[in-house]
N, C-alpha and C positions, 0 to 999 in steps of 0.2 A: 516485600512489594515492588511492584514492577512500575518503572518509569522510563517514558519513551520521550526521545528528543529526534525531531526531525532537522535536516539542514539539505543543503544544496538547491534550494529553490533561487529564483532569479528571474531575470528579462530575457528573453530571446525572440528571435524574427522566425517569422513561418519557415516549417522545414527544419528547424536546428534542434539541437540534443541537449538534455541534461539529466544528470543522475542525482537523484534523491538518497539520502542515507538515513536510517532510522536508529539510534543507538539506543541499545535497550540496558537497562540495569536492573537487579533483581533477578528472581528466577524465570528466566523466559526460554531457557534451553527447552524445558518441558510443555512449553505452550502448544496447543494440538496447531492453532492456526496463525498465522501474522497476515495482514493484509493493509493494502493502499487505499485509501479513500480520497474524494475531493468534494467540496462543496463551492459553487460559483454563487456571487450574490443573487439572492432572491430564490434560488434553488435549494431542492433536500440535498443532502449527503448522499453519494452515491459511492458504492463499492466499485474498484477497478480491477484488483488483481490481488490473489490470494496464494498462498504457499503453504504447506505442510510441516509437521514436526522437523522432518528430516532434510527439508528444502527440494526434495525430490517433485512432489505432484504441485503442480500450479494451475491455477486457472484465472480467466479472464472476462471481463465484460466485454460485448461485441466492440464498443465504441473505441477501445484502445488494442483489442487483440490485432498482433501482427507489427504493433508500434511499440509498445511498453513491455518491459521484461522485468519480472520480480525475482529476486533470490535473495537467500538467507544464509549467513555465515554463521553458524551457531557459536563457532570457537571466538568470532570477534562479538558475539551479541549483536550483530547489526543486520538491519533489512534494507535491501537495496531496491531502487524503482529506476531502470535505466529506460527514459522517454526519448523515443526518436521521431523524425517526421511530425513534429509538433505542430498543432493549428491553433489558431485564435481560439477556438470552442473549447480547448483544453486549459483556458486561463481559469486559475481556481485557487482556493487555498488547499494543499495537501495534506493529509494526515495519514499516520500509520496505528494501527491496532492489534491487540492480541485477545486470542480467545485460549483460555488455558482449559476448559473442559472438551473432553471430545464430542464430535457432532457426527452423525449419521443421515445419511441421504438414501433411502431405500436398501438400509442395512449395510453400506458402504460408508468406511470414513471418507469424510469428506470436509471442505472447508466452507461455510456459509457466506453469502455475498450482503446479508443484511446487516445493516449498522447496528440495530439492536441486539446481533448475536455476540457481538465484542464488547469486552468488558474494560479495557484500558485503552486509552488515547493520549497520543502526543499534543504537543499546541499548535504544530501545523507547520507548513511553510508556504509562500506565496510564490506559485508559477503563473507568469505573464508572458502570453506569447503576442507579439504586435504582427500584421499583416504586411 
């Protein structure tokens, strides 16, 4: 059984940086995809960044592209999210999640962005960005 624990959240001023970590226990090496999500008060949970099994192919939602970088180190069973140029609108609870089963988009292996397609979730870490 996979268990995920996020860390690294905190309070930072606008323009600052944070690095989130997601420590995984259990069989995560074979997870098809891992991803970072966030949920702000009163809003739906949204997918931010996703990476494949080998940590080679990643994708991002437009709002964080160019500012956030996802990485995965299977040897350490850890997923990271480097967040730069943070904005007040980035304030939210951040979650990591895994999807064990393969996913294909147009016949090509891919990582989905929909929260419903991820099966295991961590408890979250709070990120607060002040202006």
